[in-house]
C-alpha positions in Angstrom: 108.7 92.4 110.0 111.8 93.4 112.1 110.8 94.7 115.6 112.2 98.1 116.9 110.9 100.1 114.0 110.1 103.5 114.9 108.6 106.3 112.4 108.5 109.9 113.5 105.6 111.8 112.1 106.0 115.5 112.3 102.5 116.8 111.3 100.6 119.8 112.9 97.4 119.0 111.3 95.2 116.6 113.5 93.0 115.3 110.8 96.1 114.4 108.6 97.8 112.9 111.4 94.6 110.8 112.3 94.7 109.7 108.8 98.5 108.7 108.8 98.4 107.0 112.2 95.1 105.1 111.6 96.5 103.8 108.1 99.7 102.8 109.5 98.2 101.1 112.4 95.9 99.0 110.0 98.6 98.1 107.8 101.5 97.6 110.4 100.1 97.5 113.9 103.5 96.8 115.7 105.1 99.8 114.1 106.0 102.6 116.9 104.7 106.1 115.9 105.9 109.1 117.5 104.3 112.5 116.5 105.8 116.0 116.7 103.8 119.1 115.9 106.5 120.9 114.1 110.4 120.6 113.3 111.7 122.5 116.2 110.1 119.8 118.5 111.7 117.1 116.4 115.1 118.6 116.2 115.0 119.3 120.1 113.9 115.6 120.9 116.8 114.1 118.4 119.4 116.2 120.3 118.5 114.3 123.5 118.7 110.6 122.2 121.6 108.2 121.1 121.9 107.1 117.6 120.7 103.6 118.5 117.1 105.3 119.2 117.0 107.3 116.1 113.9 106.7 114.2 114.0 104.4 111.2 112.0 106.9 109.1 110.9 110.6 109.5 107.8 111.4 107.7 107.8 115.3 107.5 105.1 117.7 106.7 105.9 120.7 104.3 103.7 123.5 106.0 103.9 123.8 109.8 104.1 126.5 112.3 107.3 127.2 114.2 109.9 125.4 111.8 108.4 124.3 108.4 109.3 121.3 106.4 112.1 122.6 104.2 114.0 124.3 106.9 113.6 121.3 109.4 114.8 119.0 106.2 117.8 121.4 105.9 118.8 121.5 109.2 118.5 117.6 109.6 120.6 116.9 106.7 123.3 119.6 107.3 123.7 117.7 110.8 126.2 114.6 110.2 124.5 113.0 113.2 121.0 113.0 111.5 122.2 112.7 107.8 121.5 109.2 107.6 117.9 109.1 108.7 115.6 108.9 105.5 113.0 111.8 105.4 109.8 111.6 103.4 107.9 114.7 102.7 104.3 115.2 102.7 102.6 118.2 101.4 99.3 119.5 100.5 101.0 121.3 97.6 102.1 119.8 94.5 104.0 122.7 93.2 107.0 121.7 91.1 109.4 124.0 93.0 108.3 122.5 96.1 109.1 119.2 95.2 112.5 120.0 93.5 113.7 122.0 96.6 112.6 119.0 99.1 114.7 116.5 97.1 117.6 119.1 96.7 117.7 119.3 100.4 117.8 115.6 101.0 114.1 114.3 100.8 114.0 110.5 100.0 110.5 110.8 98.6 107.9 113.6 98.2 103.9 112.6 98.6 101.1 115.0 97.9 98.7 114.5 100.8 95.4 112.6 99.8 92.1 114.0 100.8 90.2 110.6 101.5 91.1 108.3 104.2 91.0 105.4 101.7 93.7 107.1 99.5 95.9 107.7 102.6 95.8 104.0 103.2 96.9 103.1 99.6 99.5 105.7 99.8 100.8 104.6 102.9 100.4 100.9 102.2 102.9 101.5 99.1 105.3 103.5 101.4 105.4 101.0 104.2 105.9 98.2 101.8 108.7 100.0 100.2 110.5 101.3 103.4 109.8 97.9 105.4 110.3 95.1 102.9 112.1 96.6 99.8 114.9 98.6 101.2 117.1 98.2 104.1 116.9 101.3 106.5 120.3 102.6 107.8 119.7 102.2 111.3 118.6 98.6 111.3 121.4 97.7 109.1 123.8 98.7 111.9 121.9 96.7 114.5 
């Protein structure tokens, strides 16, 4: 695996974040994870860093306080500086209209949150394999 890969996880739920971060660390221990509790915190942070410091991937919760996932996604994709950052949406909802709207706004994938930690591990293993081994991430391609 290439070094310097950072994933931003935008997740307000402590249990879900714990599952995500534990599963990622078990699968890919050298991956850097940075957490944000809502979309406003993510967007504020992105405004303060250079493109070279942008994350390789953003994992974005659908339902959050302050600024929800869809509005955050819309703002990310409407900003030319952030458009290239791939965004994967996570939600407890599997409503077709939520999924469709996420893709319309620019999500690269949409996952329904599992309940059990073992299911998180399996889902994240597939996700990490895809984003770290199958495709080229735009930020890393420019390095």
